[in-house]
N, C-alpha and C positions, 0 to 999 in steps of 0.2 A: 565560801570565802567571803568574809564581810568587807574586806578592804580590797578594791580592785587593783590597787598599786602593788599588792603583795605578789601578783603574778609576775611582775617585772623586778621587784626589789624586796625580797623577803628577809628583812632585818628585824631581829627581835629586840625588845626594850633594852636589855643589858648590854647589847652589842653596839649600840649607837655611838658611844664615845670613841671606841676604837675605830669603827668604820668611818666616822666623819673626820677624825684626825688623820687617818691614813688617806682618806679622800683628799684632804688639803695638802698633805705631803706630796702625793703623786701629782696633784694639780700643779703645784709649784715646780716640780722637777720637769714635767713635760712642757709647761709653759716656757721654761728656760730653754729646753731643748729645741722647741719649734721657733724660738727667736734666734738661737744660735745657728740652726741648720741653714735657713735661707741666707743668713749673713755670710757664713763661711763658704757655702757653696757658690753664692753669687760672686763673692770676692775672688774666689779661685777661678771660676769660669771666665769672668770678665778680664782678669789679669792675663790669662793665656789665650783668650779668644782671638786676638789680633796678632800676637807675637809668636804663638805656638810654644812648645816646650821640646827642647832637644836633649835626647838621652842616648848615649852610646851610638852617636852618629845618626840616629833616627829622629825625625821631627814628628811630634805627636800633636794632634789638635787638643782643644781644651777638654773635651769629654774623655779622650784617651789618657790625657795627663791625670785626670781625676781618678781613673782606674789604677794608675801607678801609685797614687796617694793611698788608695785603699789597700794595696799590697803593703805599703809601709805601715799602715794601721795595724797589721798583724804583729809587727815587732813591738809596737806600743802596747797592744793588747796582751802579749806575752809578759811584758814587764808588769802590767796591771794585775794579771793573774797571780804572779809571785807575791806582789805587795798585798793584794787582797787576802790571799790564803794565809800569809804570815800574820797579818793583823787580826784576822778572824779567829785565830787560836786564842787570843787574849781578849778581844773586844767583840761584843755582839749587839745586835739591835741598835738602840739609839746611840750608843758609844761609837760604833763604827760609822754611823751617819754623821756624828759631830766631826770626826777626823776628816772624812772626805769632803764634807761641805766646807770646812775651813780651808782645805787645800784649794778648792775651786774659787773661793773668795779671793785668795792671794793671787791666783792666775788672772781673774778678772781685772784686778787693779793693775797688773803688769801689762796686759793687752790694751788697756785704755791708753797707755802711753805709746805702745808700739804701732797701733793702727792709725796714728795720725799720718804717717808717710810709709805705707807698707811696701816692703821690698819682697823678693822671692822667699827669704827666710821667714818673714812674718806671715806671708800668704800660706806657706806650707805648714808652719807650726800652728797657725790659727785653725787650719783645716783639721789637723790631727787633734788639736785641743777639743774641737767640737765633738768629734767622735769619742774621745776619751771621756768627756762629760757624760754622754749617754751610756757608755759602757759601764762606768763605775757607779754613777748615781742610780741608774735603774736597777743594777745588780744589788746595790746596797739596800735600796728600798724593798725589793722583793725578798731578799734574805731576811730582813726585819719582819716583813709581813708573814712569810711562810713559816717563820719560827715562832709566830704568835697565835696561830689559830689551829683548829682541828679540821680534818677532811670534810666532815659534814657541814661545818661552818663556812669553809672556803667556797663551797658551791653556792651558798646564799649571799655571802658578803662580797665576793670578788666582782660581781656585777656592779655594785655601788662603788667599790674602791677603784675598779677600772674606769668607771665613769669619771672619776677625778682626773685621770690621765687624759681621757678623750676631751673632757671639758677644757683642760689645760692646753691641749693642742688647738682647739677652736679659739680659745682666748689669745694664745700666743700668736698664731698666724693671722688672726683678724686684726689685732692691735698693730702688728708689724705691717700688714698690708696697708692699713689706713694711714700709717705714720712713717712709712719706710723712708720717704724723702725729707721728712721734717727733722729727724734726728740722725746723728752720725753713728757709726758703728761703736765708737767709744761710749756714747751716751746710752746705747742699748745695753752695753755691758754693765753700766751702773744700775739699770733696771734689773738685770739678772742678779746683781749683788744684793739688792733689796729682797728679791725672792729667796736667795740663799739664807738670809737671816731669818726669814719666816719659816723656812724648812727646819731650822734648828728648833724653833718653838714647837712646830707640829710634831717632830720626832720626840721631843721631851714629853709632850702631853700624851702621845700614843703609848709611851712606855708604861704609863700608869694603869693601862686597861688591857694588857695582854691576857690571853686566855690560857696560855701554857707557861707556867713558871719555869725559870731556869733552875735546874736541880744541880746542886754541887755533886761532883763525881770525882772518883779517884783518878790520878794522872794516868793517861793512856801511854804506855811505853812506845807503841807504834807511832803515835802522833809526835812524840818528842824526837824521834829519829827520822820522821818522814821529811822529804824534801818538798818545800812549798811549791816548787816548779812542777813536780810530778804527782803530788798527792791526789789532786783532783782527778787526774787521768787514770790513776790506778783504781780509784773508787768507781769510776765509770766503767772500766773494763770488766769489773767483777759483777756488774748488774745488767741483765738483759733489759730491764725496765729503763734504766738510765741510757742505755744504748739506743733505745727507741726514741728517747727525747733528743739524743744527739742527732739521729736521722732527721727528726722533724726540724730542729734548729739548723742543721747543716744544709739540708735541701732547701729550706726556705731562704737561707742567705745566698746560696748559689743562684736560685731562681730570682730572688729580689734584686740582686746585683745586676743580672742581665736585663731585667725589666727596667731598673733604674737607668741603666746605660741607654736603653732604647728611648726612655723618657727624656733624658738629658740631651741625647743626640738629636732628637726630634725638635726640641726647642732651639738648640744651637743652629740647626739647619734652617729653620723657618724664620728665626728672629735674630736681632743683633742689638748691641749696645744696651741701654737701660731697659729695653723691652724684655731682655732675658730675665733680669732680676724681678721685674714686675710680674712676668708670667709664672715664675717659680712661686712667688708669694700668693698669686691668685689660685694656682692649682693646689698648693698646700692648704689654703683656706677652704676650698671646696672639699678636699679630702677629709679635713678634720670635721667639717659640718656633717658629712655623711657618716663619719666614724661616731660622732655624737649620737646620731639617730640610731645607729646599730647598737651602741652600748646601752642606750636608754631603754630601747624597746625590745631588743632581741637577746642580748647576752644573758641577763638574769633569767629570762624565760626559758631559753634553750638549755642552759646549764642546770637549772633546778628541775625542769620537767623532763628533759630528754637525756641529760647527762653530759659529762665532759667529752666523751667520745664523739658525739654528734657535733658539739661545738668546735672540735678540732678540725673537722672536714669542711667547714664553711669557707675559710680563706683559700685553700687550694682550688675549690670550685670557682670562686670569684676570679682568681688569677687566670684560670683556664679560659673563662669567658673573655677577659680582656686581651689575653695573648692571641686568642683565635681571631678577635676583631682586628688587632694590629697586623696579623699575618695577612689579612685580606685587604685592609685599608690603612696603610701607614701614613696618615695625614696628621696635621698639628694636634687637633683635639683628641683624636683617638690615641695618639702617642702620649699626650698630656694626661689623659685619664687612665693610662696604665698605672700611674702613681696612686690614683684613687682605688682602682681594683686591688692593688697591693696593700697600701697603708691604711685605708679606711677600715679594713677588716683585720689587719695585723695588729693595730694599736687598740682594737676594741675586743671583739669576741675571741680572737685567737690568742691574744696575750693573756686574757683572763683564764682561758682554759689551759694554756700551756703552763702558766705559773701555778695553777692548782695542782698540776702533776707532781710538784715537789713537796706538797704538804705531808704526804705519808712517809717521806724519806727520813733518814737519820739526820742528826745535827751536822755531822761532817759532810754529808751529801748535800744538805741545804746550803752550806757555805762554800766548801772547797770544790765539790764536784760541780755544783751549779756555776761557780765562778769559772771553772775550766770550760764548761759548755758555753756559757753566755759570753765569755770574753775570747778565749783562744779558738775554740771550735768555730765560733761565729766568724771570726776574722780569717781563719784558715779557709773556710768555705768561700768567703768573699774573694780570697786570692785565687782559688780555683776558677771562680766565675770570671775574674779578670783575664786569666789565660784564655778561656774560651772566647770571651768577647773580643779581646785584642787580636786573637788569632783569626777570627772571622773578618774583623774590620781591616786588618792588614792585607788579607787575601782579596777582599772585595772592598775597594775604596769608595764605591758609590753608596749613597744613603739608602737606596732601595734594598741593599743586601741585608740590612739590619733586621728586616722582617723575619728572616730565617732563624734568628735566635729563638723565636717563638716555637719552632718545631722542637728544639732541644728542651725548652721549658715544659711543653706538654708531655714529653716522655718522662721527665723527672717528677712531674706532678703525680703520675701513677704510683711511683715508689713512695712518695710522701703520703699519699692516701693510705697505703698499706701500713706504714709506721704509725700514723695517727690512730688508725683503727686498733692496732695492738696496744698502744699506750692507753687509750681510752678504756679498753677492756680490763687491763691490769689495774687501773685506778678504781674502777667499779669493784673489783675483787678486794682491794685494800679497804675500800669504804664499807663493804658488807662485813668484812672481818672485824673492823673496829666497832660497827654497830652491834654485832653479835656479842662482843666482849663488854660492851657498855652495861653498867648496872641498870636494872629495871627501875622506872620512875616510881 
């Protein structure tokens, strides 16, 4: 191997334009996400930290109120699935990106006005908007990417493309942390608007270098009669391979929601006032720097040399270590670093490996089944985690009881590891089959 960087980033000459434009696209999406996330989370927690939230005669603290917001996110996600599925029948790749990016630009302009004096309606809608952005824009990006490359290419390119997202996370959280008190929430939304305009440029450029051309096909009678609300679910139910992806995504969301609740409750327990937002920004920054290291030095190496299956088990192992530590030592920084054990590996090696699983699937599965999994299944799993988390915290009101959520986490991790192993093995089979069918050079 003449180039030592090839061990971490094996991109061939003709693949650079697509890889770099997708790198920029993902960088901008995730930069925006990590600016929006601390803003919407900090606004929500600070608003209800002192006054609490009353629902059906029960008073919830700020962290519990956020769990209720995640349940409401499931309704928003269902609507997003229907809209995404319907549009993806007519629009693909950069065209779908143009539509959703334009929608979020309009939302940014609206919230710039609303956030001057936020009331309960603005606080809740801005929280839901932040999750909707990540739900739709990340799904749109990966539908574009997965529809543009081959399985053998995905193993090599997704490390670099995923690095764009991780670098965007580092950039977004670092810039926000250093300037969080200098600019208002509305001014940060103007920054996100600028990023959105650059996303349009990156998507248009990437569309010129796709590896898989869109082939005209005869109308599919089943597609014409399929309900956009159920088409993705039906595709998933017919495929054991897609069901294994459902298990990976669903179990991750259940576990991640419980871990995030422990993380949020720890900060709310030990800190107050502006210290809450500052701690969120600091922890998110640390998380994304670790994620950058993992994506730069581990993702490409593990995926290209050891395969997608091995890459898929890194995240559950990291969460197992963090949850075990919190079970034993539920203190501020152990609770804070639960976020790092989760998101540092989720947004790097796990996301690259998980998204590569969709490359061998059909066009309908890439768009409609994936939308169902990434939007509805993801939010439904969060709702299950909300029930578990709220049930425990309502039974045991003291902070110390939160450590026992880690026991449930460790049990679910064992099932997740089984599903990841199965999906990785099936991906390897698809890859070998395609290699065998490829013409000899």
